[in-house]
C-alpha positions, 0 to 999 in steps of 0.5 A: 585088740585082735584085728577085725575080720571081714567076710564078704558073701554078698558081692556087688554083682550078686546084689545087682543080680538080686535087684534085677530079679526082683524088678523082673518079678515084682513089677509084672505081678498084679498087684506090683511089689518090691521087697523093702531091702531096696530102700536101704542105699545110703540115702535110704539108711539116712532117712530111716535113721530119721524115722526112728527119731520121729514122735510117731515112730514108737517101735525103736524107742519102745524096743530100746527102753524094753532092752534097757529094762531087761538086758541084765536078765538077758545077759544072766541067762545068755552067758555067751562067747559070741554075739551075732546081730542080723541086719546090724546097721550101725548097731546103735541099740546093740551097745546096750547088749554089748555092755551087759554081755561084756560085763559078764566076762564071757563075751569075746566076739561080736559079729555084725551081718548086713547087706551093705559092705560100707555099713558093716565096715563102719560098724566094725570100726566103731565097735572095735574102738569102743570095745577093745576086749572084743574081736569083731568079725563082720559079715556082708550078707543077706540074713535070708540067704547066708545064715550058714556062714555065720562064724561058729563059737568053738569054746562057747555059745552064740546069741543071735540078735534080730531086733527092730521088728525086722522079722515083720518084713518077712511074709509068713512063708518067708518067716517060716523059712527064715526061722527054720534056716536059723535053727539049722545054723545054730547048735543046740542050746544057742540062743535067739533074741528076737524083737517083734512088734505086737498088734495094737491100736491102728490109730497108733500103728498107722501114723508110725508109718505115715508121719506128719512131716513126710519123712516116711513118704520120702523113704518109701519113694527112695526105692524109685530113686534106687531103681532109676540109678541102678536100672537106668529107670525113668520113674518120676519119683514125685508122681507117686504118693506114699500110702500106709494102711492097716491090713486087719486080715493079715495083721500087718501095716502095708506101705505102698506107692500110688501113681498119681496118673497113668504112666509108662516107665522104662527100665533099660537094664532089665529090658522092661517097660512097665505101665501104671494106671492112674491110682494104681498101687505098688506094695513096697513093704509089709510090717507084720505085727504079732500076737504072742501065741501065734509068734510063739507057735512059729518059733516052737515049730521051727525048733526054738524052745525055752521061750522067755518073753518081755513086753513094754507096759502098753504091749506094743513090742516084745523081746523073746529069748529062745534056745535052739532045741536039743 
C-alpha cells in the first residue's frame, strides 16, 4: 500500500475569510441569505448524517439503491485509473463505486475532496485500510474554487463523482460556472458521474426538508451556532423557526430561518450589527430539483457529451454519466 497523500488548498484562515465575506454580504442583503456550506461543522455533519436516515429523506436511499443497481454498467463504461469524489464527506456511498471499479482492475487511486481537513483525513484513513491496492490522495478544498488542483492521471482517465444531489445547492449561475470549470479541469474523454434530484410531487419533496422529528430544523439552526462561535455573534438560536417551502417558479426547495420576534444581533468579528423584524426570513439553502431536458442542456452547454441517464422507478432521482467533449 502506498502511503496516503494530502494536499491542503483551503486553509483555516482562508475558510475564516470566506465566512467573514459571506456574513458581510449575505446578512445585509434583502432578503438575507447565507450559503449552505456553513452548516457543516462537526455538529452539522453529524446532524446531516442523521437526516439521511430519516424516513422522509428519500434522496440518499434512492440514490444509493440506484447506484447499486447501475454500478456494474457504470464501471464497465468507466474503466478509469482515478476516482475523484467532490464533497466526499465520509465517502460511504462511494464504497459501492470503489468496489465495482476496483473489480475491473483499472482503478489505482481515490481522490476525496472536501472543505474539512478532519473529514478528508478520516476518509483517507478508512479507505486506505479497506482498499489496500489503492493510493489515496486527499484534497482539502472547495469544489467551487479548487477543481484545477485535482491530481491528473498520467496513465489513464479520471472519473469525477459528484453525488448526493449537491449540484442543486448551487444557484443557476453558480451551477453554470461549476460545470464550465469542471470541464476545463478535465481532459477530453474523462468522465463525470452526477447525482441529481428530480422534480416530483411537492408532498414528497417538502417533508424531506422538514421532518417530523425536527432534525432538519436543528441542522438549519446550526448555521447560527457556527456564526456565534466563529464570529462572536449573539444569535439567540431558539428564536428562529425552521421553514422549508417549494418554489415552483425556480423548481427548488428553499430552507429559511424565520425570526420569531424583532431582534438585533451583533457580530463583533466582522464589525456588524444586524436587525431582524418579527417574521423576517433568511434563506440558508436552496436544493434545486431538475428535469432531464434542462439539466442535460446545461451539461451539453458546458461541454459534456455522451450522456447516459438512469432514474429510479418513481423518477425522483437521476444518475448521469457524461464525458468531457473532445
